[in-house]
C-alpha positions as CSV (number, residue, x, y, z in Angstrom):
1,X,21.9,22.2,-22.5
2,X,18.6,23.0,-24.2
3,X,17.2,19.6,-23.0
4,X,18.2,20.3,-19.4
5,X,16.5,23.7,-19.4
6,X,13.4,22.1,-20.9
7,X,13.5,19.5,-18.1
8,X,13.7,22.1,-15.4
9,X,10.8,24.1,-16.9
10,X,8.8,20.8,-17.0
11,X,9.5,20.1,-13.4
12,X,8.3,23.6,-12.4
13,X,5.2,23.4,-14.5
14,X,4.2,20.0,-13.2
15,X,4.8,20.9,-9.6
16,X,2.6,24.0,-9.9
17,X,-0.1,22.0,-11.7
18,X,0.0,19.3,-9.0
19,X,-0.2,21.8,-6.2
20,X,-3.1,23.5,-7.8
21,X,-4.9,20.3,-8.6
22,X,-4.4,18.8,-5.1
23,X,-5.6,22.1,-3.6
24,X,-8.8,22.0,-5.6
25,X,-9.3,18.4,-4.4
26,X,-9.0,19.4,-0.8
27,X,-5.6,17.8,-0.2
28,X,-4.0,20.5,1.8
29,X,-1.3,20.3,4.4
30,X,-3.6,21.5,7.1
31,X,-6.2,18.8,6.3
32,X,-3.6,16.0,6.1
33,X,-2.0,17.1,9.4
34,X,-5.4,17.3,11.2
35,X,-6.7,13.8,10.4
36,X,-7.5,11.1,13.0
37,X,-4.4,9.1,12.1
38,X,-2.0,11.9,13.1
39,X,0.0,10.8,16.2
40,X,1.2,13.4,18.7
41,X,3.5,11.4,20.8
């Protein structure tokens, strides 16, 4: 049970770290959705 809790905490920490890092790099949802390769059919 302790291992499962540790895994859930690791997932949360990694997801927040990834979101923060990608935000600092300029990889936002708005930027990705506004690129020239976005198709609006």
